C-alpha positions in Angstrom: -0.1 10.6 9.0 1.2 10.6 5.8 4.6 9.7 4.9 6.5 11.6 2.2 7.3 9.7 -1.0 10.7 10.7 -1.0 11.1 8.9 2.4 9.0 5.8 1.1 11.3 5.7 -1.9 14.4 5.9 0.4 13.4 2.8 2.4 13.0 0.4 -0.7 16.3 1.7 -1.9 19.2 -0.8 -2.1 22.8 -0.7 -3.6 22.8 -1.8 -7.4 26.1 -1.9 -7.0 25.1 -5.4 -5.0 27.3 -8.4 -6.6 24.6 -10.8 -8.0 27.0 -14.1 -7.6 24.1 -15.5 -10.0 24.1 -19.4 -10.7 22.3 -21.1 -13.6 21.5 -24.8 -14.0 19.2 -26.6 -16.6 16.6 -28.8 -15.4 14.5 -31.0 -18.6 11.3 -29.7 -19.7 8.5 -32.3 -20.2 5.7 -32.8 -21.4 3.2 -34.1 -19.2 1.4 -36.2 -21.5 4.3 -38.0 -23.7 6.6 -38.2 -21.0 9.2 -36.8 -23.3 11.3 -33.8 -23.4 10.2 -30.7 -24.8 11.6 -28.8 -27.4 10.5 -25.5 -28.2 11.3 -24.4 -24.3 14.2 -24.4 -22.0 13.9 -24.8 -18.6 16.8 -23.1 -15.9 17.1 -22.8 -12.1 19.2 -19.6 -11.3 19.7 -17.9 -8.0 20.9 -14.6 -7.8 22.1 -12.1 -4.6 19.8 -10.0 -2.7 19.9 -7.7 -0.1 20.4 -8.0 3.7 22.5 -11.2 2.3 19.0 -13.0 1.1 19.5 -15.2 -2.0 16.8 -15.2 -4.8 15.9 -18.6 -6.4 13.7 -18.6 -9.6 12.9 -21.1 -12.6 13.3 -19.2 -16.0 11.3 -20.9 -18.7 12.6 -19.5 -22.3 11.9 -20.1 -25.9 14.5 -22.8 -27.6 17.1 -20.6 -29.6 19.4 -17.8 -28.7 17.0 -14.5 -28.5 16.9 -12.1 -26.9 13.7 -12.3 -25.2 10.9 -10.0 -24.3 11.4 -11.2 -20.4 8.4 -11.0 -17.5 8.7 -11.7 -13.8 6.0 -14.1 -12.4 5.2 -13.7 -8.9 3.1 -16.1 -7.3 0.3 -15.6 -4.1 0.3 -16.3 -0.7 0.6 -19.8 -1.2 3.3 -22.5 0.7 4.7 -24.1 -2.8 5.3 -20.9 -3.9 6.5 -20.6 -7.6 5.4 -24.1 -8.8 2.1 -23.3 -9.0 3.3 -20.8 -12.2 5.7 -23.2 -13.5 5.7 -26.9 -12.2 3.1 -29.4 -14.7 0.9 -31.2 -12.9 -2.3 -33.8 -13.6 -5.0 -30.6 -13.0 -2.1 -27.8 -14.0 -0.8 -29.3 -17.5 0.6 -25.8 -19.3 0.7 -23.6 -16.4 1.5 -20.1 -17.0 4.8 -19.4 -17.4 5.0 -22.4 -19.7 2.4 -21.5 -21.9 3.8 -18.1 -22.2 7.6 -19.2 -22.8 5.9 -21.5 -25.7 4.5 -17.9 -27.2 8.1 -16.3 -27.1 8.2 -15.0 -23.4 11.1 -15.9 -21.2 9.5 -16.5 -18.1 11.4 -15.5 -14.6 9.0 -17.1 -11.9 10.2 -16.3 -8.3 10.2 -17.8 -5.2 9.2 -14.4 -2.7 10.6 -14.5 0.6 8.8 -17.1 3.2 7.3 -19.0 0.5 8.1 -21.7 -1.4 12.1 -23.0 -0.9 12.6 -19.5 1.3 9.7 -20.6 3.8 10.4 -19.3 6.8 9.4 -21.4 10.7 6.3 -18.5 10.9 3.6 -17.4 8.6 5.0 -14.2 7.7 3.6 -12.6 4.7 0.2 -14.7 4.8 -3.0 -13.0 4.9 -3.4 -13.0 8.7 -5.5 -10.1 10.3 -5.9 -12.1 13.8 -1.9 -12.6 14.2 -0.6 -8.7 15.3 2.2 -10.5 16.7 3.8 -10.8 13.3 3.2 -7.4 11.5 6.7 -6.3 11.9 7.9 -9.7 10.4 5.4 -9.4 7.6 6.5 -5.8 7.2 10.0 -6.9 6.3 8.8 -9.9 4.4 7.0 -7.8 1.8 9.7 -5.0 1.6 12.5 -7.7 1.1 9.8 -9.6 -1.4 10.0 -6.2 -3.4 13.6 -5.5 -2.9 13.8 -9.2 -4.6 11.8 -8.2 -7.2 14.0 -5.1 -8.4 17.5 -7.7 -8.0 15.5 -9.7 -10.5 15.5 -6.8 -12.9 19.3 -6.1 -12.4 19.9 -10.0 -12.8 17.8 -9.9 -16.2 19.7 -7.0 -17.3 23.0 -9.2 -16.9 21.7 -11.7 -19.3 22.1 -11.5 -22.9 19.1 -13.3 -23.6 16.7 -10.5 -22.3 15.7 -7.2 -24.2 16.4 -4.8 -21.8 13.8 -2.6 -23.0 11.1 -5.9 -22.8 10.9 -6.8 -19.4 7.0 -6.9 -17.6 5.8 -8.4 -15.0 3.1 -10.7 -13.5 1.4 -10.9 -9.9 -1.9 -12.8 -8.7 -2.8 -11.9 -5.4 0.2 -10.9 -3.2 1.9 -10.6 -6.5 -0.5 -7.9 -7.0 0.2 -6.5 -3.1 4.0 -6.3 -3.8 4.0 -5.9 -7.3 2.6 -2.5 -7.5 4.8 -1.2 -5.4 8.0 -2.8 -7.2 6.4 -1.3 -10.8 5.8 1.8 -9.0 9.8 1.5 -7.9 11.2 0.4 -10.1 11.0 2.5 -14.1 12.9 -0.3 -15.7 9.3 -2.3 -15.6 7.1 -0.9 -18.3 3.9 -2.9 -18.5 2.0 -5.0 -15.7 -0.4 -7.7 -15.0 -2.1 -7.6 -11.9 -4.8 -10.0 -11.2 -6.7 -10.4 -8.2 -5.4 -7.3 -5.5 -6.8 -4.7 -3.5 -6.4 -2.3 -0.5 -8.5 -3.6 2.4 -9.3 -4.6 6.1 -8.9 -8.1 4.6 -5.0 -7.6 4.7 -4.3 -5.7 7.8 -3.6 -6.5 11.8 -6.9 -6.6 14.1 -4.8 -4.7 17.1 -7.9 -3.7 18.9 -8.7 -5.8 21.6 -5.6 -7.8 21.6 -2.2 -7.8 23.9 -0.7 -5.5 20.9 -3.6 -2.8 21.1 -0.3 -0.5 21.7 0.8 -1.4 18.0 -2.4 0.7 16.5 0.0 3.6 15.3 2.9 0.9 13.9 0.1 -1.0 12.0 -1.1 1.8 10.4 2.6 2.7 9.6 3.3 -0.5 8.4 0.3 -0.4 5.6 1.3 2.4 4.5 4.6 2.0 3.9 3.7 -1.7 2.3 0.1 -1.4 1.4 -0.6 -1.2 -3.0 -2.9 2.0 -2.8 0.3 3.8 -1.4 2.2 3.1 -4.6 -0.8 3.2 -7.4 -0.6 6.9 -8.2 3.2 6.4 -8.9 2.1 4.1 -11.9 2.2 6.6 -14.6 5.0 4.8 -16.2 3.5 1.4 -16.6 0.6 0.2 -18.5 -1.7 -2.2 -16.5 -3.9 -4.8 -17.6 -6.3 -5.5 -14.3 -7.9 -8.3 -13.4 -10.6 -9.1 -10.5 -13.4 -10.8 -9.2 -16.9 -9.9 -8.5 -17.1 -12.8 -6.2 -13.6 -12.9 -4.3 -13.9 -14.0 -1.1 -10.4 -13.0 -0.1 -10.6 -9.6 -1.5 -14.1 -9.3 0.0 -16.0 -8.5 -3.0 -15.4 -5.4 -5.4 -15.0 -2.5 -2.8 -11.6 -3.0 -2.2 -10.4 -3.9 -5.6 -12.4 -0.4 -6.8 -10.4 1.3 -4.2 -7.3 0.4 -5.8 -8.0 1.2 -8.9 -9.2 4.4 -7.8 -5.5 5.6 -7.0 -4.2 3.8 -9.8 -2.2 5.9 -12.2 -3.0 5.6 -16.0 -2.8 3.9 -18.5 -4.7 1.2 -16.9 -7.2 -1.5 -18.6 -9.8 -3.2 -15.6 -11.9 -6.4 -16.8 -14.1 -8.0 -13.9 -15.1 -11.6 -14.0 -18.0 -13.2 -12.1 -16.0 -15.2 -10.2 -13.8 -16.0 -7.0 -10.4 -15.1 -6.2 -9.2 -18.3 -8.1 -11.3 -18.1 -11.3 -9.2 -16.2 -13.2 -7.7 -18.4 -15.8 -10.2 -17.1 -18.8 -8.4 -13.9 -18.5 -4.4 -14.6 -18.7 -4.2 -15.1 -22.4 -5.7 -11.1 -22.1 -2.3 -10.3 -20.8 -0.2 -11.7 -23.7 -0.5 -8.9 -25.8 0.8 -5.9 -22.9 3.6 -8.4 -21.7 4.9 -9.8 -25.8 5.9 -6.7 -27.3 6.8 -7.2 -31.1 10.4 -7.4 -31.9 12.3 -3.8 -32.6 8.9 -2.1 -30.6 8.4 -0.8 -27.0 6.2 -2.2 -24.8 2.9 -0.3 -24.7 -0.5 -2.0 -24.1 -1.9 -4.1 -26.9 0.9 -5.6 -28.4 2.9 -2.2 -29.3 -0.3 0.5 -29.5 -0.3 2.9 -26.8 -2.1 2.2 -24.1 -5.4 3.8 -23.7 -5.4 6.4 -20.8 -8.0 4.3 -18.8 -10.6 1.4 -20.1 -12.8 -0.3 -17.4 -14.5 -3.4 -19.2 -17.4 -5.4 -17.0 -17.4 -8.8 -17.2 -19.3 -10.6 -20.2 
């Protein structure tokens, strides 16, 4: 069954006049090595209202100064630690991506997805659990809520006077790509996206055959069509995309699920492959910056202000 695009867009729609009721508190930005405050960046803890009476919690890291700055929304993968891996310095991760990019001139907005981090629920909704078909409706709701939360994050950013409203981008890893492709497809205010280690395949679906939930096979198919990035990737032609996948990715289960998503993803896109597993993508993070940080006064395009190539597929070195 093919679901009409208009119906999909309707299901993800929301009232843009919904009050944000935002809060913002300063947080210390500490140099982990010297244990002294950093003067080149500023950290803030922010919250704001979303759909269904939810509140989004995020950490903002931005350059010191008044701005306005180009901004990038950073969405984590399926991890109970939520946003912290991308924003909290630790001995094994002393310069997380949000901090590094903020020091280079970007405002980074690192969001806890619904069901993760500070918003974790008493079950594992949203995780990759093919053997838990009992969670399929909760996971459907989690994915749709997470996408609406990202749209509300754009609403929040546009309410700030230190953000370039014409330069809001997105960076997602793993689950961050799963919900990021629908987000950037549905929200045309985002013009650039960095999409790491995502795909479309059985690894992210529920197994119903031979279970007590065999009668939900049709529902499982509908949930897949309503939430899988494969549905939304053809609608991303307004977004310049930097796409990275691992050839030995055991989470996504190899090349085929990634290539399946690439095959329907609208141009412009630049696809990179590395020889490694799901979490071995760090060397490719700097390559996203020219796309996400346009020069002042220039619109966001791939390669730092230059029009994006229609399609480039770059094998691993």
